[in-house]
VOTOR-60618 format. One line per 8 residues: number of its first residue (from 1); for each residue x, y, z of C-alpha. Coordinates in Angstrom, 1 decimal. Each point is the difference from the previous one (the first is absolute). Last residue first. Example, Ala and Ser with C-alpha at 12.3 -4.5 7.8 and 13.67 -1.06 7.14 Angstrom:
<sites>
2	13.7 -1.1 7.1 | -1.4 -3.4 0.7
</sites>
This chain:
<sites>
678	58.1 38.9 86.1 | -1.4 -1.7 2.5 | -4.2 0.6 0.5 | -1.5 -2.3 2.6 | -3.2 0.6 1.0 | -2.2 -2.5 -1.1 | 3.0 -2.7 0.5 | -0.3 0.7 3.6
670	-4.0 0.1 0.0 | -0.2 -3.0 -1.7 | 2.3 -1.4 2.5 | -1.7 1.3 3.3 | -3.0 -1.5 -1.6 | 1.1 -3.4 0.3 | 1.9 0.0 3.3 | -3.6 0.9 1.2
662	-1.8 -2.5 -2.1 | 2.6 -2.5 1.3 | -0.6 1.0 3.7 | -3.8 -0.5 -0.4 | 0.5 -3.6 -1.8 | 2.5 -0.7 2.9 | -2.0 0.4 3.1 | -3.2 -1.6 -2.3
654	2.0 -3.3 -0.1 | 1.2 0.2 3.8 | -3.7 0.4 0.8 | -0.9 -2.8 -2.5 | 3.0 -2.1 1.9 | -1.2 0.5 3.5 | -4.3 -0.8 -0.9 | 1.4 -3.1 -1.6
646	2.6 -1.3 2.9 | -3.2 0.6 2.1 | -2.6 -2.1 -2.2 | 3.3 -2.7 -0.1 | -0.3 -0.2 3.6 | -3.5 -0.5 0.3 | 0.1 -2.9 -2.9 | 1.9 -1.9 2.0
638	-1.6 -0.4 3.1 | -3.7 -0.3 -1.7 | 2.3 -2.7 -2.1 | 1.6 -1.7 2.9 | -3.9 -0.3 2.0 | -1.2 -2.0 -2.9 | 3.2 -2.2 0.2 | -1.0 -0.5 3.5
630	-3.5 -1.3 -0.7 | -3.2 1.9 1.4 | -0.8 1.9 -3.2 | -0.1 -3.8 -2.1 | 1.6 0.6 -3.4 | -0.9 -0.2 -3.4 | -0.4 3.7 0.3 | 3.6 0.8 1.2
622	1.6 -1.5 -2.8 | -1.1 2.9 -2.1 | 0.2 2.8 2.5 | 4.0 -0.9 -0.3 | 0.3 -0.4 -3.3 | -1.7 3.9 -0.4 | 1.8 1.3 2.9 | 3.6 -1.4 -1.9
614	-1.1 1.8 -3.2 | -0.5 3.2 1.9 | 3.4 -0.3 2.0 | 1.8 -0.1 -3.7 | -1.8 2.9 -1.4 | 1.0 2.3 2.7 | 3.7 -1.1 0.2 | -0.2 0.6 -4.3
606	-1.3 3.5 0.9 | 3.0 0.3 3.0 | 2.9 -1.2 -2.8 | -1.6 2.5 -3.0 | 0.1 3.0 2.7 | 3.7 -0.8 1.0 | 0.5 0.3 -3.7 | -2.0 2.8 -0.5
598	2.1 1.6 2.8 | 3.9 -0.7 -1.4 | -1.8 1.3 -3.6 | -0.6 3.7 2.2 | 3.2 -0.3 1.0 | 1.8 -0.9 -3.1 | -2.1 2.8 -1.6 | 1.3 2.4 2.8
590	3.4 -1.0 -1.0 | -0.2 0.2 -3.5 | -1.5 3.3 0.1 | 2.9 1.3 2.0 | 2.4 -1.5 -2.3 | -1.5 2.1 -3.1 | 0.5 3.4 2.1 | 3.4 -1.1 0.5
582	0.7 -0.3 -3.3 | -1.6 2.8 -0.9 | 2.2 2.3 2.1 | 3.1 -2.0 -1.2 | -0.7 0.2 -3.9 | -0.8 -3.1 -1.8 | 2.7 -0.1 -3.1 | 0.8 -3.6 0.4
574	-3.5 -1.1 0.2 | -0.3 -3.0 2.6 | -2.3 1.7 2.1 | -2.6 0.0 -2.9 | -0.3 -3.4 0.2 | -0.5 -0.4 3.5 | -3.5 2.3 -0.4 | -1.0 -2.8 -2.3
566	0.6 -2.8 2.6 | -2.0 2.5 2.6 | -3.0 0.3 -2.5 | -1.2 3.2 -1.6 | -2.8 2.2 -0.2 | 1.0 2.4 2.5 | 3.4 0.1 -1.3 | -1.9 1.7 -3.3
558	2.6 -0.4 -2.5 | 0.6 2.9 -3.1 | 2.9 -1.3 -2.6 | 0.9 2.9 -2.3 | 1.7 -1.5 -3.8 | 2.8 1.7 -1.3 | 0.8 -2.0 -3.5 | 3.5 -0.9 -1.0
550	1.9 -1.0 -2.9 | 2.9 -1.8 -0.7 | 1.7 -0.9 -3.5 | 3.4 -1.5 -0.4 | 2.3 -0.5 -2.7 | 2.8 -2.3 0.0 | 2.3 -0.8 -2.8 | 2.0 -3.0 -1.6
542	2.6 0.2 -3.0 | 1.2 -1.8 -2.6 | -0.8 3.3 -2.3 | -0.8 3.0 2.1 | -3.5 0.8 1.4 | -2.0 3.0 -0.4 | -3.3 0.1 2.4 | -2.8 2.2 -1.1
534	-3.5 0.0 2.4 | -3.5 0.4 -1.5 | -2.4 0.1 3.2 | -3.0 -1.8 -1.1 | -3.8 -0.2 0.6 | -1.1 4.3 -1.3 | 3.5 -0.4 -1.5 | 2.8 1.8 1.1
526	2.9 0.6 -1.7 | 4.1 0.4 0.2 | -0.9 -0.8 3.3 | 1.3 2.9 3.0 | 1.1 -1.1 3.2 | 1.3 -2.8 -0.3 | -1.0 -1.2 2.8 | -2.8 1.8 1.8
518	-3.6 -0.7 -1.9 | -2.3 1.3 1.5 | -3.4 -2.9 1.1 | -3.1 2.4 0.4 | -0.8 -0.2 -3.4 | 0.5 -3.6 -0.5 | 2.0 -3.2 0.0 | 2.1 1.1 -3.1
510	1.9 -2.9 -2.2 | 3.1 0.0 -1.0 | 0.7 -0.2 -3.9 | 3.7 0.0 -0.3 | 1.9 1.7 -3.3 | 2.8 -1.8 -0.2 | 3.1 2.1 -2.5 | 2.3 -2.5 -0.9
502	4.1 -0.1 -0.7 | 0.9 -2.3 -2.9 | 1.8 -3.4 0.3 | -3.2 -1.6 1.7 | -0.8 -2.6 3.2 | -1.6 3.7 2.0 | -0.5 -1.3 3.1 | -2.9 2.1 1.8
494	-0.7 -0.3 3.9 | -3.7 1.9 0.7 | -0.1 1.2 3.9 | -3.3 0.5 0.6 | -0.8 1.8 3.5 | -3.2 0.8 1.7 | -0.2 3.0 3.4 | -3.0 0.1 2.3
486	0.3 3.3 2.1 | -2.2 0.1 3.4 | -1.7 2.9 1.3 | -0.9 -1.3 3.8 | -3.2 1.0 1.3 | -1.4 -1.8 3.5 | -3.0 1.1 1.3 | -0.6 0.6 3.4
478	-1.0 4.0 -0.2 | 3.2 0.2 -2.5 | 2.8 -2.3 0.5 | 3.0 0.1 -2.1 | 2.5 -1.7 -2.6 | 2.3 1.5 -2.6 | 1.8 -0.9 -2.5 | -0.4 -3.4 -0.2
470	1.7 -2.5 -2.4 | -1.7 -2.6 -1.9 | 1.9 -2.8 -2.5 | -1.8 -1.5 -3.1 | 1.5 -2.9 -0.6 | 2.7 -0.1 -2.7 | -0.1 -1.1 -4.0 | 2.8 -1.4 -1.8
462	-0.2 0.5 -4.0 | 2.4 -1.5 -2.0 | 0.8 1.2 -3.2 | 1.9 -1.9 -3.2 | 1.3 1.8 -2.9 | 1.0 -1.9 -3.3 | -3.2 -1.5 0.1 | -1.6 3.5 -1.8
454	-3.6 -1.1 -0.8 | -1.3 1.4 -3.4 | -2.4 2.9 -1.3 | -0.2 2.7 2.7 | -1.5 3.4 -0.3 | 0.0 3.1 2.5 | -1.6 3.6 -0.9 | 0.9 3.2 -0.3
446	-2.0 2.6 -1.1 | 1.7 3.1 -2.3 | -3.3 -0.2 -2.6 | -2.6 -2.0 1.8 | 0.2 -4.1 0.2 | -3.6 -2.2 0.0 | 1.6 -3.4 1.8 | 2.6 -2.2 -1.1
438	0.7 -3.4 -1.3 | 3.0 -1.6 -0.4 | 1.1 -3.3 -2.4 | 3.9 -1.4 -0.3 | 3.9 0.4 -1.2 | -0.9 -0.6 -3.9 | 3.5 0.9 -1.9 | 1.8 2.8 -1.1
430	1.4 0.4 3.6 | -2.9 0.8 1.4 | -3.0 -0.4 -1.4 | -3.3 0.5 2.2 | -3.7 -0.7 -1.3 | -2.3 2.4 1.7 | -3.9 -0.7 0.9 | -2.1 2.4 0.3
422	-1.2 3.7 2.2 | -0.5 3.3 -2.1 | 3.1 1.9 -1.0 | -0.2 3.8 1.0 | 2.0 1.7 -2.6 | 2.7 2.3 0.5 | 2.9 -3.1 -1.2 | 1.5 0.4 3.5
414	-1.9 -2.8 1.8 | 2.4 -0.9 2.8 | 0.5 -4.0 0.4 | 1.6 -1.0 3.0 | 0.8 -3.3 -1.6 | 0.2 -3.4 1.1 | 2.0 -3.6 0.4 | -2.2 -1.6 3.2
406	1.2 -1.1 3.4 | 0.8 -3.5 0.9 | -0.4 -2.1 3.2 | -3.8 0.9 1.5 | -1.1 0.8 -3.6 | -3.3 2.2 -0.3 | -1.1 0.4 3.6 | 3.4 0.6 0.7
398	0.6 3.2 -1.8 | 3.2 0.7 -2.0 | 0.6 2.0 -3.4 | 3.5 -0.6 -1.2 | 0.4 3.3 -1.5 | 0.8 1.7 -3.8 | -0.9 3.7 -0.5 | -1.8 1.7 -2.9
390	-0.9 2.7 -2.0 | -1.6 -0.3 -2.9 | 0.8 0.3 -4.0 | -2.8 0.1 -2.4 | -2.6 -1.6 -2.5 | -3.9 0.0 1.8 | -3.3 -0.4 -1.9 | 0.9 -2.6 -2.4
382	-3.4 -1.6 -1.2 | -1.0 -3.5 0.1 | -3.4 -1.0 -2.1 | -2.7 -1.9 0.5 | -2.8 -1.3 -2.1 | -3.9 -0.5 0.4 | -0.3 3.0 -2.4 | 2.6 0.5 -2.3
374	2.3 2.3 1.4 | 1.4 3.8 -1.3 | 1.8 2.0 1.9 | 0.5 4.1 -1.1 | 3.4 0.8 1.1 | 1.2 2.3 3.2 | -1.7 -2.1 2.8 | -0.9 1.9 2.7
366	0.4 -1.7 3.1 | -1.3 1.0 3.2 | -0.1 0.6 3.5 | -2.7 0.2 2.6 | 0.3 1.5 3.5 | -0.4 3.6 -1.2 | -3.3 0.0 -2.1 | -1.3 3.6 1.1
358	0.9 0.7 -4.0 | -3.5 -1.8 -0.9 | -1.8 1.9 2.3 | -1.7 2.2 -2.5 | -1.3 -3.2 -2.2 | -2.7 -0.8 2.2 | -1.2 3.9 -0.4 | -1.0 -0.1 -4.3
350	0.3 3.8 -0.5 | 0.6 -1.0 -3.9 | 3.7 1.8 0.2 | 0.6 -2.8 3.3 | -1.1 -2.9 -1.9 | 2.5 1.2 -2.9 | 3.0 0.9 2.1 | -0.9 -3.6 2.0
342	0.2 -2.0 -3.4 | 0.1 -3.2 1.7 | 3.8 0.5 1.4 | 1.1 -1.7 -2.8 | 1.1 2.7 -2.5 | 1.6 1.5 2.8 | 0.1 -0.9 3.3 | -1.1 -3.2 1.6
334	-3.9 -0.3 1.6 | -1.4 -1.0 3.3 | -3.7 1.2 -0.4 | -1.3 2.1 2.5 | -3.8 -0.5 1.8 | -2.3 2.8 -1.7 | -2.2 -2.7 -1.7 | 0.0 -2.0 3.3
326	-0.8 3.3 2.0 | -2.8 0.5 -2.4 | -1.7 -3.1 0.8 | 0.5 -0.1 3.7 | -1.8 3.4 -0.2 | -2.8 -1.6 -1.9 | -0.4 -3.1 2.6 | 1.5 -3.4 -1.5
318	-3.4 -2.1 -0.5 | -0.6 -2.5 2.6 | 0.4 -4.0 -0.8 | -3.2 -1.7 1.0 | 0.5 -3.1 2.1 | -0.2 1.4 3.0 | -2.5 2.3 -0.4 | -3.1 -0.8 1.9
310	-2.1 2.8 1.0 | -1.8 -0.2 3.0 | -3.1 1.7 1.4 | -0.6 -2.1 3.4 | -3.7 -0.4 0.1 | -1.3 0.5 3.8 | -2.2 -1.9 2.1 | -1.8 1.8 2.3
302	-1.1 -1.1 3.4 | -2.3 1.7 1.7 | 0.9 1.6 3.5 | -2.8 -2.5 2.6 | -2.8 1.2 1.7 | -1.3 -2.5 2.7 | -3.0 -1.9 -0.4 | 0.9 -1.3 -3.6
294	-1.9 1.1 -3.1 | -0.9 -2.8 -2.8 | -0.1 1.4 -3.3 | -2.1 -0.7 -2.9 | 1.8 0.9 -3.4 | 0.0 3.4 -2.2 | 1.0 -1.2 -3.7 | 4.2 1.4 -0.5
286	0.1 2.6 -2.7 | 2.1 -0.9 -2.8 | 3.8 0.5 -0.5 | 1.8 -1.2 -3.3 | 2.8 -1.8 0.8 | 3.9 1.8 -0.3 | 2.3 -1.9 -1.3 | 3.5 2.1 0.4
278	2.4 0.7 -2.7 | 2.8 -1.8 -1.3 | 2.3 2.7 -1.3 | 0.7 -1.1 -3.9 | 3.7 0.1 -1.2 | 0.5 0.0 -3.8 | 3.1 -2.0 -0.8 | 3.2 2.1 -1.5
270	0.7 2.4 3.5 | 1.9 -3.6 1.1 | 2.4 1.7 1.8 | 3.2 -0.7 -0.5 | 3.4 1.3 1.9 | 3.4 1.7 -0.2 | 2.3 2.3 2.3 | 2.9 1.5 -1.2
262	2.9 -2.3 1.1 | 3.0 0.8 -2.4 | 2.1 -0.3 -3.2 | -1.1 1.4 -3.4 | 1.0 -1.8 -3.0 | -0.7 2.6 -3.4 | -0.6 -1.0 -3.0 | -0.7 2.1 -3.3
254	-1.6 -2.5 -2.4 | 1.6 -1.0 -3.6 | -2.6 -2.7 -0.3 | -1.2 -1.5 2.6 | -2.3 -2.9 -1.3 | -3.4 0.2 1.7 | -1.5 -3.4 2.2 | 1.5 1.4 3.2
246	2.9 -2.7 1.5 | 2.9 2.3 -1.0 | 2.4 -1.3 2.6 | 3.4 2.4 1.1 | 3.3 -1.3 0.8 | 2.0 3.2 1.1 | 3.4 0.0 -0.2 | 3.2 1.3 1.8
238	3.7 0.1 -0.8 | 1.7 0.8 2.9 | 4.4 1.0 -0.4 | 2.2 -0.5 3.3 | 2.1 2.7 1.2 | 2.4 -0.6 3.3 | 0.8 -3.3 0.1 | -1.6 -1.8 -3.4
230	-3.6 -1.7 0.0 | -1.5 -0.4 -3.2 | -3.8 0.5 0.7 | -2.4 -1.5 -2.1 | -3.7 1.0 1.3 | -3.6 -0.9 0.0 | -3.4 2.3 0.4 | -3.3 -1.8 -0.5
222	-3.2 1.6 -1.5 | -3.7 -0.7 1.7 | -1.8 -1.7 -1.9 | -2.7 2.7 -1.4 | -3.8 0.8 1.8 | -1.5 2.5 -2.1 | 0.1 3.7 0.4 | -1.0 2.2 -2.3
214	0.4 3.0 -2.8 | -1.6 1.3 -3.3 | 0.8 3.0 -2.1 | -1.1 2.3 -2.2 | 1.1 2.0 -3.4 | -2.1 2.1 -1.9 | -1.4 0.2 -3.2 | -3.0 2.3 -0.3
206	-2.6 0.9 2.0 | -0.6 -1.7 3.6 | -2.1 -2.9 1.5 | 2.4 -3.1 1.3 | -2.0 -3.2 1.1 | 1.9 -2.7 1.4 | -1.6 -3.9 -0.6 | 1.0 -3.4 2.1
198	-1.0 -3.2 -1.6 | 0.5 -2.5 2.4 | 2.5 -3.5 -0.9 | 0.9 -3.5 0.8 | -3.0 -0.5 2.5 | -2.6 -1.0 -2.7 | -2.1 -1.6 2.6 | -1.9 2.4 1.2
190	-0.1 1.2 -3.7 | -1.8 -3.1 -1.0 | -2.0 -0.5 2.6 | -1.3 4.5 -0.8 | -0.5 -0.6 -3.3 | -2.5 -3.0 1.0 | -1.6 2.3 1.9 | -0.3 2.5 -2.9
182	-1.3 -2.8 -2.2 | -2.9 -0.5 2.2 | -0.7 3.6 0.6 | 0.1 0.6 -4.0 | -2.5 -3.3 -0.4 | -2.4 1.8 2.1 | 0.0 3.3 -1.6 | -0.2 -1.5 -3.4
174	-3.6 -2.1 1.3 | -0.4 -3.2 -2.2 | 2.7 -1.9 1.8 | 1.1 -2.6 -2.2 | 0.3 -4.0 0.5 | 1.4 -2.3 -2.3 | -0.2 -4.1 -0.6 | -1.9 -0.8 3.1
166	-1.3 -3.7 0.2 | 1.9 -0.7 3.3 | -1.9 2.6 1.7 | -3.3 -1.4 -0.4 | -2.7 2.1 -1.9 | -3.3 0.5 1.7 | -2.5 2.4 -1.7 | -2.6 2.1 1.9
158	-3.2 1.4 -2.1 | 0.4 0.9 -3.6 | 0.3 3.5 0.3 | 3.5 -0.5 2.1 | 0.5 -1.3 3.6 | 3.7 -2.1 0.2 | 0.8 -3.0 2.7 | 3.5 -1.4 -0.5
150	0.3 -3.2 0.7 | 2.9 -2.4 1.8 | 0.1 -3.7 -0.1 | 0.0 -2.9 2.1 | 0.1 -3.1 -2.0 | -2.0 -3.9 1.5 | 1.8 -3.1 -1.5 | -1.8 -3.0 0.1
142	-1.0 1.1 -4.2 | -0.1 3.3 0.2 | -2.1 1.9 2.5 | -0.1 3.8 0.3 | 1.0 2.2 3.4 | -0.7 4.0 0.0 | 2.3 2.5 1.6 | -1.5 3.5 0.1
134	1.0 3.6 -2.5 | -1.6 3.3 0.7 | -2.5 2.0 -1.5 | 2.2 1.3 -3.3 | -2.5 2.2 -2.0 | 0.1 -0.9 -3.7 | 1.7 -1.3 -2.9 | 0.4 -3.1 -1.6
126	2.2 -1.0 -3.4 | -0.8 -3.8 -1.4 | 1.2 -3.9 0.2 | 4.3 0.6 0.4 | -1.2 2.4 2.8 | 0.2 3.4 -0.1 | -1.3 2.4 2.6 | -1.0 3.7 0.4
118	-0.2 1.8 3.2 | -2.1 2.3 2.3 | 0.2 0.8 3.1 | -1.9 -0.4 2.6 | 1.8 -3.0 1.4 | 3.7 0.6 -1.0 | 1.9 -1.3 3.4 | -2.2 -3.1 -1.0
110	2.3 0.1 -3.1 | 3.0 0.2 1.8 | -0.9 -3.1 2.4 | -0.6 -2.1 -2.8 | 3.0 1.2 -2.3 | 2.3 -0.9 2.9 | 0.9 3.1 2.6 | 3.9 1.1 0.6
102	-0.6 1.5 3.5 | 0.3 3.4 -1.3 | -2.5 0.0 -3.1 | -2.7 2.4 1.5 | -1.9 1.3 -2.8 | -1.0 3.5 0.8 | 3.6 1.3 0.2 | 1.1 1.9 3.4
94	0.4 -3.2 1.5 | 2.8 -1.4 -2.4 | 1.9 3.3 1.3 | -0.2 -0.9 3.8 | 1.1 -3.8 -0.7 | 3.0 1.2 -2.2 | 1.3 2.5 2.8 | 0.6 3.3 -1.3
86	2.9 0.6 -2.1 | -0.1 3.3 -1.6 | 0.6 0.2 -3.6 | 2.1 3.7 -0.8 | -0.5 3.2 -0.5 | 2.4 3.0 0.8 | -1.8 2.8 -0.3 | 1.2 3.1 -1.6
78	3.2 2.1 -0.4 | -0.2 3.2 -1.5 | 2.4 1.6 -2.6 | 2.5 2.8 0.6 | 2.8 -1.5 -1.6 | 2.0 -2.8 2.6 | -3.3 -1.5 0.6 | 1.1 -2.5 2.9
70	-1.9 -2.9 1.5 | 1.5 -1.5 3.7 | -0.5 -3.6 0.4 | 0.3 -1.2 3.6 | -3.0 -1.1 2.5 | -2.0 -1.5 -3.7 | 3.2 -1.5 -1.6 | 1.2 -2.0 3.1
62	-3.4 -1.5 0.0 | -0.3 -0.6 -3.6 | 3.2 -2.3 0.1 | -1.6 -3.1 1.1 | -2.0 0.2 -2.8 | 2.3 -0.1 -2.4 | 0.0 3.7 -2.1 | -1.2 1.3 -2.9
54	0.3 3.5 -1.5 | -2.2 1.8 -1.9 | 0.4 3.6 -1.2 | -2.7 2.2 -0.5 | 0.5 3.4 -2.5 | -1.7 3.2 -0.1 | 1.9 2.6 -1.7 | 3.2 -2.1 -1.0
46	2.5 -1.9 1.9 | 3.5 -0.2 0.4 | 2.2 -2.8 1.8 | 1.4 -0.8 3.7 | 0.0 -3.0 2.0 | 1.1 -0.4 3.7 | 1.0 -2.8 2.0 | 0.7 0.0 3.9
38	1.3 -2.8 1.3 | -0.7 -1.8 3.5 | 1.5 -2.9 1.9 | 1.8 1.9 3.0 | 3.2 0.5 -2.2 | -1.5 2.4 -2.5 | 0.0 -0.4 -3.2 | -0.4 3.1 -2.4
30	-1.2 -0.5 -3.9 | -0.2 2.8 -2.5 | -1.6 0.3 -3.7 | -2.8 -2.9 -0.4 | -1.7 1.0 -3.2 | -3.0 2.1 -0.1 | -2.3 -0.7 -3.1 | -3.1 2.0 -0.3
22	-3.5 -1.8 -0.3 | -2.4 0.4 -2.5 | -2.8 3.0 -0.8 | -0.7 0.2 3.9 | -1.3 -2.5 2.2 | -2.3 -2.5 0.4 | 0.4 0.0 4.1 | 0.5 -3.7 1.5
14	-2.5 -0.3 3.0 | -1.2 -3.2 -1.4 | 1.6 -2.2 -2.2 | -2.3 -1.1 -2.2 | -0.6 -3.0 -1.7 | -2.1 0.2 -3.5 | -3.7 -1.1 -0.5 | 0.0 -3.4 0.7
6	-3.2 -1.8 -0.9 | 0.6 -3.4 1.4 | 0.5 -3.4 -1.5 | -0.9 -3.1 1.8 | 1.1 -3.0 -1.7 | -1.4 -3.2 1.3
</sites>
């Protein structure tokens, strides 16, 4: 069975027809940023009122809508930019008279055409009528029962049934309905075709005029690699930029600039329409009066309030006008001269976004002198540096990198006059490959260390020493012992030079923190956030030692009233203890000892009281089994009397000792609180 629908043509929604013919705007400028975006500028001529159609991948449309800049350099007017919106397909299909969003079968589609006129062609005849609906029927064929679907039509001859499997062709009599169905099919086709989306630019004016259009798109990060021919004092540096053209356009003789920096860049979905979810409020109706029973006592009426809540979780709010205005005015990171995204031209046309282009001070760029051509989906290496730079040979030691040997390295000073983007450096020394190194972004005249090979002719042994404490002052203020302590830490590096040449070794020693101060040596060669760099020279066949010592002042505050006797005794062992402070601590220790002796005596007597109680319990238990007139019972009675006398005597002694102990404790606390010894 074949179904042939009347198709009136595929209509691209939202694309204007444009003026008389399209203009050609070839790509003229490409600016690639190390942050992963690229600026592309097209320039050309237009005449009078003219439109330009440009096509982009669907994934690029958001960047186009966020960044596109149009200019008419000869006084013309820029019209609206039109494009096909990417409305959610299910929402788009709901707008058509016939809903085909769920891929209906022919029977389901005919059922949805109820009330519309159709012309159906079968093998035997042609039938016209209004669709009443569809149904399934059953028919016996031999021993089998077949189920099939029919469409019911109403026409001047009455009601007719046509089995759907007999249908060869269906035509919609209503041209409006046929066109709506075709537009729905076109929307499905357009949604499937994600390779290209048309964007149409409109220019209005008189005569021939030069226009330009620029926009930002996601682009591969351009990369750098260097070759360094090492020599003493001055080395030769050659730098290359690696550029990829992953667009669908050939770059033919374009002005290319490469910009390094970290501008803020983000993706925002401006292509897809955003709908705010609105609350559904029921129609208010009058509540009919109902009979009511009243309580005997008055009660406060209970009212049920409906919370008017708007659910917006799934909706993406449109940015406010002020935010959109600021976004349009955000400064664009731009290079100089021809690759600066026409900053001067933008200033002349009064576009505020380009006025801030000169404020980009943290980025640097390479403007390629000659036009560059790179085929689409192609790559190229472009020379950007080719000149001498200052270098110093060093062996760089860091125990985290290698505990025994340092690394061959260079201290490179960027005397090229250019800002160098970070990248890999292949080092050649003595006419041969020596190793690879990495370098971070380097401004003009900045210095940076690089290392490229293990230096096995030098052996270094770090020997750490335990941290010592030196107490500079000790005093007691209001019962608080205050000691100013200086902590010291020392590491000794033993460097053995087994080569035939003298070596300069740069040792990277970790910094402990901002509160630690380096005291030996007094000044390191360099200081970073985490390291001291200290240099030592070692003659061939000799050994040198380098001591690195740092100290940290610390104040200790100790509340003597809260300390135990053993802790106070530890303070007495301090060798720097002043005599008067030591005497006060000795007095505290003596008083604590007397209190401790009383505590032990109280504990002994309390143990005796517990023992007496246990003995009395045993005697009373035995007495329960004896005759009161027996001799043993009488002995037990006498024994209980003696124990009661002893119990009263011991308990009185405990009370006296406790009172004495509390008095001594109070006197000790008062003594400590009043101590003030400088």
